[in-house]
C-alpha atoms as a printed R data frame, in Angstrom:
   type eleno elety resid chain resno       x       y       z
1  ATOM     1    CA   MET     A     1  89.845  86.189  96.257
2  ATOM     2    CA   HIS     A     2  86.204  85.723  95.391
3  ATOM     3    CA   TYR     A     3  85.251  86.851  98.910
4  ATOM     4    CA   LEU     A     4  87.218  90.074  98.526
5  ATOM     5    CA   SER     A     5  85.627  90.974  95.181
6  ATOM     6    CA   ASP     A     6  82.168  90.308  96.656
7  ATOM     7    CA   LEU     A     7  82.963  92.521  99.630
8  ATOM     8    CA   ILE     A     8  84.134  95.364  97.439
9  ATOM     9    CA   SER     A     9  81.132  95.131  95.170
10 ATOM    10    CA   GLN     A    10  78.769  95.114  98.110
11 ATOM    11    CA   ASN     A    11  80.391  98.125  99.770
12 ATOM    12    CA   PHE     A    12  81.100 100.259  96.677
13 ATOM    13    CA   GLY     A    13  78.676  98.956  94.148
14 ATOM    14    CA   ASP     A    14  76.026 101.556  94.807
15 ATOM    15    CA   LEU     A    15  78.275 104.589  94.406
16 ATOM    16    CA   PRO     A    16  77.612 106.832  91.370
17 ATOM    17    CA   VAL     A    17  80.141 106.630  88.615
18 ATOM    18    CA   ASN     A    18  81.507 110.107  89.163
19 ATOM    19    CA   LEU     A    19  82.518 109.214  92.755
20 ATOM    20    CA   THR     A    20  84.386 106.082  91.769
21 ATOM    21    CA   VAL     A    21  86.790 107.895  89.448
22 ATOM    22    CA   LEU     A    22  89.434 109.538  91.518
23 ATOM    23    CA   ALA     A    23  92.003 111.132  89.222
24 ATOM    24    CA   GLN     A    24  90.669 112.887  86.166
25 ATOM    25    CA   ASN     A    25  91.915 116.496  86.300
26 ATOM    26    CA   VAL     A    26  95.654 116.617  85.661
27 ATOM    27    CA   THR     A    27  96.736 120.252  85.693
28 ATOM    28    CA   ASP     A    28 100.497 119.707  85.091
29 ATOM    29    CA   PRO     A    29 101.539 116.374  83.566
30 ATOM    30    CA   ASP     A    30 105.259 117.174  83.833
31 ATOM    31    CA   LEU     A    31 106.112 114.909  86.755
32 ATOM    32    CA   ILE     A    32 109.921 114.992  86.266
33 ATOM    33    CA   GLY     A    33 109.777 118.834  86.149
34 ATOM    34    CA   GLN     A    34 107.760 118.930  89.364
35 ATOM    35    CA   LEU     A    35 110.276 116.630  91.076
36 ATOM    36    CA   GLN     A    36 113.197 118.736  89.903
37 ATOM    37    CA   LYS     A    37 111.514 121.956  91.115
38 ATOM    38    CA   ALA     A    38 110.762 120.364  94.520
39 ATOM    39    CA   TRP     A    39 114.356 119.113  94.873
40 ATOM    40    CA   ASN     A    40 115.770 122.531  93.970
41 ATOM    41    CA   THR     A    41 113.503 124.171  96.532
42 ATOM    42    CA   PHE     A    42 114.549 121.596  99.109
43 ATOM    43    CA   VAL     A    43 118.219 122.377  98.489
44 ATOM    44    CA   LYS     A    44 117.825 126.126  98.254
45 ATOM    45    CA   SER     A    45 115.826 126.380 101.486
46 ATOM    46    CA   GLY     A    46 118.572 124.605 103.476
47 ATOM    47    CA   GLN     A    47 116.428 121.682 104.447
48 ATOM    48    CA   ILE     A    48 119.022 119.335 102.952
49 ATOM    49    CA   TRP     A    49 121.421 120.366 105.726
50 ATOM    50    CA   ALA     A    50 118.780 119.706 108.376
51 ATOM    51    CA   LEU     A    51 118.249 116.231 106.859
52 ATOM    52    CA   LEU     A    52 121.982 115.420 106.808
53 ATOM    53    CA   ILE     A    53 122.568 116.655 110.359
54 ATOM    54    CA   GLY     A    54 119.563 114.720 111.576
55 ATOM    55    CA   LEU     A    55 120.826 111.538 109.966
56 ATOM    56    CA   VAL     A    56 124.256 111.943 111.495
57 ATOM    57    CA   ILE     A    57 122.926 112.750 114.995
58 ATOM    58    CA   GLY     A    58 120.437 109.934 114.670
59 ATOM    59    CA   SER     A    59 123.040 107.386 113.781
60 ATOM    60    CA   ILE     A    60 125.343 108.564 116.610
61 ATOM    61    CA   PHE     A    61 122.387 108.319 119.054
62 ATOM    62    CA   ARG     A    62 121.507 104.857 117.752
63 ATOM    63    CA   ASN     A    63 125.098 103.631 118.177
64 ATOM    64    CA   LEU     A    64 125.333 105.061 121.696
65 ATOM    65    CA   THR     A    65 122.116 103.434 122.843
66 ATOM    66    CA   LYS     A    66 122.574 100.089 121.118
67 ATOM    67    CA   TYR     A    67 122.886  97.201 123.516
68 ATOM    68    CA   GLY     A    68 125.608  94.608 122.851
């Protein structure tokens, strides 16, 4: 573990502080709302049917090509 911390400090120790901080600007903190909106868009656009049909066809294809 000591080797890993030395390696990280050697490779990233010279970076300015503003480059080491990755997530500072949060524009919309409502994560559950974003997930709900994405799910509703997924269902309304019909992609849910493509997912279900793909899963069914994939499982049929897997069962047909399974050996033994």
